[in-house]
BALOKE-192319 format. One line per 8 residues: number of its first residue (from 1); for each residue x, y, z of N, C-alpha, C. Coordinates in steps of 0.2 Angstrom, whole numbers. Layout:
REM BALOKE-192319
NUM) X Y Z X Y Z X Y Z; ...
END
This chain:
REM BALOKE-192319
1) 76 110 -188 72 116 -189 65 115 -191; 63 109 -192 56 108 -195 55 111 -202; 50 114 -203 48 117 -209 49 125 -210; 55 127 -207 56 134 -208 57 136 -215; 54 141 -217 53 143 -224 59 148 -227; 62 146 -232 68 150 -235 67 152 -242; 67 158 -244 67 160 -251 74 162 -253; 77 159 -258 83 161 -261 82 165 -267
9) 85 171 -267 85 176 -273 92 176 -276; 93 173 -281 100 172 -283 100 171 -291; 104 175 -295 104 175 -302 108 169 -305; 112 167 -301 117 162 -304 113 155 -302; 111 152 -308 107 145 -307 111 140 -304; 117 139 -305 121 134 -302 121 135 -294; 123 141 -292 123 142 -285 117 142 -281; 111 144 -285 105 144 -282 103 137 -281
17) 104 133 -286 102 125 -285 106 122 -280; 112 124 -279 117 121 -274 114 122 -267; 113 129 -266 111 131 -259 104 128 -258; 100 128 -263 93 125 -262 93 118 -260; 97 114 -263 98 107 -262 100 106 -255; 106 109 -253 108 108 -246 103 110 -240; 99 116 -242 94 118 -237 89 113 -236; 87 110 -242 81 105 -242 84 99 -238
25) 90 97 -239 93 91 -236 93 92 -228; 94 98 -226 94 100 -219 87 100 -216; 82 100 -220 75 100 -218 71 106 -219; 74 111 -222 71 117 -223 66 117 -229; 61 121 -229 56 122 -235 59 127 -239; 60 126 -245 64 131 -250 60 133 -256; 60 139 -257 58 141 -264 64 146 -267; 64 146 -274 69 149 -277 67 155 -282
33) 70 160 -282 68 165 -287 75 168 -291; 74 169 -297 79 171 -301 81 179 -301; 76 182 -298 77 190 -297 71 193 -293; 71 199 -294 67 203 -289 59 202 -291; 58 202 -298 51 202 -300 48 195 -298; 51 190 -299 49 183 -297 48 183 -289; 53 186 -286 53 185 -278 47 189 -276; 45 195 -279 39 199 -276 33 195 -277
41) 32 191 -283 26 187 -284 26 181 -278; 32 178 -277 32 173 -272 30 176 -265; 32 182 -263 31 185 -257 24 187 -256; 20 188 -261 13 190 -260 10 184 -257; 12 178 -258 8 172 -256 11 169 -250; 18 170 -249 21 166 -244 25 171 -239; 26 169 -233 29 173 -228 35 169 -225; 41 169 -229 47 165 -227 50 167 -220
49) 53 162 -217 57 164 -211 63 168 -213; 66 166 -218 73 169 -220 73 170 -228; 75 176 -230 76 177 -237 84 178 -238; 87 173 -242 94 174 -244 94 178 -251; 97 183 -251 97 188 -257 104 190 -259; 105 189 -266 111 192 -269 111 199 -270; 117 202 -269 117 210 -269 116 212 -276; 118 208 -281 118 210 -288 113 205 -292
57) 107 207 -294 102 203 -297 101 205 -304; 99 200 -308 99 202 -316 94 207 -317; 89 208 -313 83 213 -314 83 219 -309; 89 220 -305 88 226 -300 94 225 -295; 94 230 -291 98 230 -285 96 226 -279; 100 221 -277 98 218 -271 98 222 -265; 102 227 -264 101 232 -259 94 235 -258; 92 237 -264 85 240 -264 80 235 -262
65) 80 229 -264 76 223 -262 76 222 -255; 82 222 -252 84 221 -245 80 227 -241; 81 233 -243 77 239 -240 70 237 -240; 67 235 -245 60 234 -246 58 229 -241; 62 223 -241 60 218 -236 60 220 -229; 65 225 -227 66 227 -220 60 232 -219; 58 236 -223 52 240 -222 46 236 -220; 45 230 -224 39 225 -222 40 222 -216
73) 46 221 -213 47 217 -207 44 210 -207; 45 207 -213 42 201 -214 46 195 -213; 53 196 -214 58 190 -214 64 193 -212; 69 188 -209 76 190 -209 79 189 -216; 85 193 -217 88 192 -223 95 191 -222; 98 187 -227 105 185 -227 107 187 -234; 112 192 -234 114 195 -241 120 191 -243; 120 189 -249 126 186 -252 129 191 -257
81) 136 192 -257 139 197 -261 146 196 -263; 148 198 -269 155 198 -271 158 204 -269; 154 209 -266 157 215 -264 160 214 -257; 166 215 -256 170 212 -250 173 218 -246; 172 224 -248 176 229 -244 171 231 -238; 175 234 -233 171 236 -227 165 240 -228; 166 245 -233 160 249 -234 155 246 -237; 156 241 -242 151 237 -245 147 233 -239
89) 150 230 -235 147 226 -229 143 230 -225; 145 236 -223 142 241 -219 135 243 -223; 136 244 -230 130 247 -234 125 241 -234; 127 235 -234 122 229 -234 118 229 -228; 122 230 -222 119 229 -216 114 235 -214; 116 241 -217 112 247 -216 106 246 -220; 106 243 -226 100 242 -230 95 237 -227; 97 234 -221 92 230 -217 94 222 -217
97) 100 220 -220 102 213 -220 104 212 -212; 102 206 -210 103 203 -204 110 200 -203; 112 198 -209 119 195 -210 122 196 -217; 128 196 -218 131 197 -224 137 192 -225; 136 188 -231 141 183 -232 145 185 -239; 151 185 -239 155 187 -245 157 181 -249; 155 182 -255 157 177 -260 165 177 -262; 168 171 -263 165 164 -263 165 162 -255
105) 161 158 -254 160 155 -247 159 148 -247; 160 144 -242 159 137 -241 152 136 -239; 150 130 -241 143 128 -240 142 127 -232; 147 125 -229 146 124 -222 145 130 -218; 149 135 -220 148 142 -217 141 145 -219; 139 144 -225 132 146 -227 127 143 -222; 127 137 -222 122 133 -218 122 135 -210; 128 136 -208 129 139 -201 126 146 -200
113) 127 150 -205 124 157 -204 116 156 -205; 114 152 -209 106 151 -210 103 148 -203; 107 143 -200 104 140 -194 104 145 -189; 109 149 -188 110 154 -183 104 159 -184; 102 162 -190 97 167 -191 90 164 -189; 89 158 -191 83 154 -190 82 153 -183; 87 151 -179 87 150 -172 85 157 -168; 88 162 -171 86 169 -168 79 170 -169
121) 76 169 -175 69 171 -176 65 166 -172; 67 160 -171 63 155 -167 62 157 -160; 67 160 -157 67 163 -150 63 168 -149; 61 172 -154 56 177 -154 51 176 -159; 47 171 -159 43 168 -164 36 171 -164; 35 176 -160 28 179 -160 27 182 -167; 22 181 -171 21 184 -178 20 191 -177; 22 195 -182 21 202 -182 15 203 -187
129) 14 199 -192 9 200 -197 6 194 -199; 0 194 -202 -3 189 -206 -4 191 -213; -1 188 -218 -2 190 -225 -5 185 -229; -10 187 -233 -13 183 -238 -14 187 -244; -10 186 -249 -11 190 -255 -10 197 -254; -15 201 -256 -15 208 -255 -17 210 -248; -19 205 -244 -22 207 -237 -16 206 -232; -15 211 -228 -9 211 -223 -12 214 -216
137) -12 209 -211 -15 211 -205 -9 212 -200; -8 218 -198 -2 220 -193 -5 219 -186; -2 214 -183 -4 212 -176 -1 216 -171; 4 220 -172 7 225 -167 3 231 -167; 2 234 -173 -2 241 -173 -9 240 -174; -11 233 -175 -18 232 -176 -21 236 -182; -18 235 -187 -20 239 -193 -20 234 -199; -25 235 -204 -26 231 -209 -25 235 -216
145) -21 232 -220 -19 235 -227 -22 230 -232; -26 232 -237 -28 228 -242 -28 232 -249; -24 228 -253 -23 231 -260 -20 238 -259; -15 238 -255 -10 244 -254 -14 250 -251; -20 249 -248 -23 254 -244 -25 252 -237; -25 257 -233 -26 256 -226 -34 255 -225; -36 250 -222 -43 249 -221 -45 250 -214; -49 255 -213 -51 257 -206 -56 252 -203
153) -54 249 -198 -58 244 -194 -59 247 -187; -65 245 -184 -65 246 -177 -61 241 -173; -60 242 -167 -57 236 -163 -60 230 -163; -67 230 -163 -71 224 -163 -70 220 -170; -70 224 -175 -69 221 -182 -62 218 -183; -57 222 -180 -51 219 -181 -50 213 -177; -52 212 -171 -52 206 -167 -56 200 -171; -61 202 -174 -65 197 -177 -61 194 -184
161) -59 199 -187 -55 197 -193 -49 193 -192; -45 195 -186 -39 191 -184 -41 184 -182; -46 183 -178 -48 176 -176 -50 172 -182; -54 175 -187 -56 171 -193 -50 169 -197; -45 174 -198 -39 173 -202 -35 168 -199; -34 168 -192 -30 163 -189 -32 156 -189; -39 155 -191 -41 148 -191 -39 145 -198; -37 149 -203 -34 147 -209 -39 142 -213
169) -45 145 -213 -50 141 -218 -55 137 -214; -54 136 -208 -58 132 -204 -65 136 -202; -70 133 -202 -77 136 -201 -77 137 -193; -79 142 -191 -80 144 -184 -88 146 -182; -91 143 -177 -97 145 -175 -97 152 -172; -103 155 -172 -104 162 -169 -102 162 -162; -104 156 -158 -102 156 -151 -94 156 -151; -91 152 -155 -83 152 -155 -80 158 -156
177) -83 162 -162 -80 168 -163 -81 173 -158; -87 173 -155 -88 177 -149 -84 176 -143; -82 170 -142 -78 169 -136 -71 170 -137; -69 169 -144 -62 171 -145 -60 178 -147; -65 181 -150 -64 188 -152 -65 193 -146; -70 192 -143 -72 197 -137 -74 193 -131; -69 190 -128 -71 186 -122 -74 191 -116; -79 189 -113 -82 192 -108 -85 199 -110
185) -85 201 -116 -87 208 -118 -94 208 -121; -95 203 -125 -102 203 -128 -105 196 -127; -111 196 -126 -114 189 -124 -120 187 -130; -120 191 -135 -125 189 -140 -122 187 -146; -122 180 -148 -119 178 -154 -121 181 -160; -127 184 -161 -129 187 -167 -126 193 -168; -122 196 -163 -118 202 -165 -113 200 -170; -111 194 -170 -106 192 -175 -108 194 -182
193) -115 193 -184 -117 194 -190 -117 201 -192; -118 206 -188 -117 213 -189 -110 215 -191; -105 212 -187 -98 214 -188 -96 210 -195; -98 204 -196 -96 201 -202 -99 205 -208; -105 207 -208 -108 212 -213 -103 218 -214; -101 221 -209 -97 227 -209 -90 225 -212; -87 220 -210 -81 218 -213 -81 217 -221; -87 213 -223 -88 212 -230 -88 218 -234
201) -92 223 -231 -92 230 -235 -86 233 -236; -81 232 -231 -74 235 -232 -69 231 -235; -70 224 -236 -65 220 -239 -67 217 -246; -74 215 -246 -76 212 -252 -78 216 -258; -76 214 -264 -78 218 -270 -85 218 -271; -88 213 -269 -96 212 -270 -98 209 -263; -100 213 -258 -102 211 -252 -108 206 -252; -112 207 -257 -118 202 -257 -116 195 -259
209) -110 195 -263 -108 188 -265 -100 187 -262; -100 187 -256 -93 187 -252 -89 181 -254; -83 182 -255 -78 177 -256 -73 176 -251; -71 182 -247 -66 182 -242 -69 179 -235; -74 181 -233 -77 179 -227 -84 176 -229; -84 169 -229 -89 165 -232 -94 163 -226; -100 162 -228 -105 159 -223 -105 151 -224; -105 148 -219 -105 140 -219 -112 138 -216
217) -116 136 -220 -123 134 -218 -123 130 -212; -127 132 -207 -128 128 -201 -122 128 -196; -117 132 -198 -111 132 -194 -109 139 -192; -107 143 -196 -105 150 -195 -102 153 -200; -95 155 -199 -92 158 -205 -85 155 -205; -82 156 -211 -75 154 -212 -71 160 -216; -65 161 -215 -60 165 -219 -57 161 -224; -57 163 -231 -55 159 -236 -48 162 -239
225) -43 159 -236 -36 162 -238 -34 161 -245; -37 155 -248 -35 153 -255 -37 158 -260; -43 161 -259 -46 166 -264 -42 172 -264; -38 174 -258 -34 180 -258 -27 178 -262; -25 172 -261 -18 170 -263 -18 170 -271; -24 168 -274 -25 167 -281 -30 172 -284; -31 177 -281 -36 182 -283 -33 187 -288; -38 188 -293 -36 193 -298 -41 199 -296
233) -38 205 -296 -42 211 -294 -48 212 -299; -54 213 -296 -59 215 -301 -62 221 -299; -65 225 -303 -68 231 -302 -75 230 -298; -77 235 -294 -83 234 -291 -89 234 -296; -95 232 -295 -100 232 -299 -102 239 -301; -104 240 -308 -105 247 -310 -112 249 -306; -112 256 -305 -118 259 -302 -123 261 -307; -129 259 -307 -133 260 -312 -136 268 -311
241) -135 271 -317 -137 278 -317 -144 279 -316; -146 284 -312 -153 286 -311 -155 292 -315; -161 293 -318 -162 299 -322 -165 304 -317; -162 310 -318 -164 316 -314 -172 318 -315; -175 319 -310 -182 321 -310 -183 328 -314
END
């Protein structure tokens, strides 16, 4: 399975460690969370292939967390639960779980369920979103959400942001950006500068000191994913008051 990413949200430390160890031995990339609060912090910076989530967590309801994950359409979910009635299982699946495993269960069955879910996702592996901290790029609806607000972009701006983000920090020349973002549509590489300026005004806290879309001298531009993953929100620069005439 390569480096498929799995997040385990489980309050029982012994079970969490056991499952994590077996997944790592099988070649999965694994992160663990004790509850909802820690999981949300991890999910800001990572986009796991699969989230394994207990229905009863120490800091909240696993069903509610499952609903939240389903709304984001970011990962598949495998729910673990000691609730074993038919109505409990139906409730878990209706909450958005892709599979439901009743406790106690065997490790071999758990691993088989994980393999099946990851195999399903691999068969339809076209990404739906790119997520970097508070920046969420919806590739289906061509919509951008930043700090929980919708950012209105033109089609050209969206294409340019997508190409920059997809490069994951590599610098791209203006000609490369032009060819990838708008093939056969625009033939002036300097048009890139105008659209980068517009994107900075919409995304950067301080557009004249950009951190997200950076200029690379004698090359072009690069998208900086790390500044978003470790970013602390800062208020915009204060506007200096002007005296009335």
